[in-house]
C-alpha positions as CSV (number, residue, x, y, z in Angstrom):
1,M,-1.3,13.7,-1.2
2,A,-3.4,11.1,-3.0
3,T,-5.6,9.0,-0.7
4,G,-8.7,7.8,-2.4
5,N,-12.2,8.3,-1.1
6,A,-13.8,8.9,2.3
7,H,-11.9,7.9,5.4
8,T,-12.7,7.3,9.0
9,E,-12.3,10.2,11.5
10,A,-9.0,8.8,12.7
11,E,-7.7,8.5,9.1
12,R,-8.7,12.1,8.4
13,E,-7.0,13.3,11.6
14,V,-3.8,11.4,10.6
15,L,-3.9,12.7,7.0
16,A,-4.1,16.3,8.5
17,A,-1.1,15.5,10.8
18,V,0.8,14.0,7.9
19,Q,0.2,17.1,5.9
20,R,1.6,19.2,8.8
21,W,4.6,16.8,8.9
22,L,5.2,17.3,5.2
23,V,4.9,21.1,5.5
24,G,7.2,21.1,8.6
25,T,9.7,18.9,6.7
26,M,9.8,21.1,3.6
27,S,9.9,24.4,5.6
28,G,12.5,23.0,8.0
29,D,10.3,23.9,11.0
30,A,11.7,21.8,13.8
31,N,9.2,23.2,16.3
32,A,6.3,22.1,14.2
33,L,7.9,18.7,13.7
34,D,8.6,18.4,17.4
35,R,4.8,18.6,18.2
36,L,4.1,15.8,15.7
37,L,6.7,13.2,16.7
38,A,6.2,10.5,19.3
39,P,9.1,10.3,21.9
40,E,10.3,7.0,20.3
41,Y,10.2,8.4,16.7
42,T,12.8,7.0,14.2
43,Y,13.4,7.9,10.6
44,T,15.1,5.3,8.4
45,H,16.6,6.8,5.3
46,A,16.1,5.3,1.9
47,S,19.5,6.2,0.6
48,N,21.6,4.4,3.1
49,A,19.3,2.7,5.7
50,R,20.7,5.0,8.5
51,V,18.3,5.4,11.4
52,D,17.8,8.9,12.9
53,S,16.4,9.1,16.4
54,R,13.9,11.8,17.2
55,A,16.7,14.1,18.5
56,D,18.9,13.5,15.5
57,W,16.0,14.2,13.1
58,L,15.0,17.4,14.8
59,E,18.6,18.6,15.1
60,S,19.2,18.2,11.4
61,F,16.4,20.7,10.8
62,R,17.6,23.1,13.5
63,T,21.1,23.2,12.0
64,G,19.9,23.4,8.4
65,G,21.6,20.1,7.5
66,R,18.4,18.7,6.1
67,R,16.7,20.6,3.3
68,Y,13.7,19.2,1.5
69,I,12.4,21.2,-1.5
70,V,9.6,18.7,-2.3
71,Y,8.2,15.9,-0.2
72,E,5.0,14.5,-1.8
73,L,3.0,11.4,-1.2
74,P,1.2,10.6,-4.5
75,E,-0.1,7.2,-3.1
76,V,-1.2,6.5,0.5
77,E,-2.9,3.4,1.9
78,F,-4.1,2.8,5.5
79,R,-4.1,-0.1,7.9
80,T,-6.0,0.8,11.0
81,Y,-5.7,-0.7,14.5
82,P,-7.0,0.6,17.8
83,G,-4.9,3.7,18.5
84,V,-2.5,3.0,15.6
85,L,-2.6,3.8,11.9
86,V,0.0,2.5,9.5
87,L,0.4,4.4,6.3
88,S,2.2,3.1,3.3
89,G,2.6,4.2,-0.3
90,R,4.9,6.0,-2.6
91,A,6.8,9.2,-2.0
92,H,8.7,11.7,-4.1
93,Q,11.4,13.9,-2.5
94,E,13.7,16.5,-3.8
95,M,16.5,17.5,-1.5
96,N,19.3,20.0,-1.5
97,P,21.7,18.7,1.2
98,R,25.0,19.9,-0.3
99,G,23.8,22.6,-2.8
100,E,22.9,20.0,-5.4
101,V,19.3,18.9,-6.0
102,T,18.7,15.2,-5.5
103,H,15.5,13.4,-6.6
104,L,14.4,10.4,-4.8
105,D,11.3,8.1,-5.3
106,T,10.5,5.7,-2.6
107,R,8.0,3.4,-1.0
108,F,7.4,4.3,2.6
109,T,5.8,3.0,5.7
110,S,4.8,5.4,8.5
111,V,3.4,4.5,11.9
112,W,1.1,6.9,13.7
113,V,0.0,6.4,17.3
114,E,-2.7,8.1,19.3
115,S,-1.7,9.5,22.7
116,S,-3.9,11.8,24.8
117,G,-6.2,12.5,21.8
118,E,-3.3,13.5,19.5
119,W,-1.8,11.6,16.6
120,R,2.0,11.4,16.6
121,C,4.4,9.8,14.2
122,S,6.4,7.0,15.8
123,A,8.3,5.7,12.8
124,W,8.9,6.6,9.1
125,Q,10.9,4.2,6.9
126,A,11.5,4.7,3.2
127,T,13.0,2.3,0.6
128,R,14.4,3.7,-2.7
129,L,12.6,2.6,-5.8
130,A,14.9,1.1,-8.5
131,D,15.8,3.6,-11.2
132,P,13.9,2.8,-14.4
133,V,15.9,0.8,-16.9
């Protein structure tokens, strides 16, 4: 995950949480993801703009319906507000949802909120980058 130079303590904590989110996403660890998601979490898909609720997102990992081989963030930028960090940047995903590997490059925005001293992901939205001509 490329992030540039030194960050504030909150940014370092969120980067660590994002890394756990990425590992949980690639390993299909719904329990690890459960600990990282805010109650109102939503995931908006780049491929079709479908919005998964927290329950939908977690269930897709529990049933094996969602399989990420790679989920990388080569570019990450922060916007920091009291108790809220907004991450944006580029992402690369490789998925195997139906036995066929799919590559997807996106721009993403992710909102992290602090609650009781823990950072939790409240929203993740991705937009597919246009295929090169």
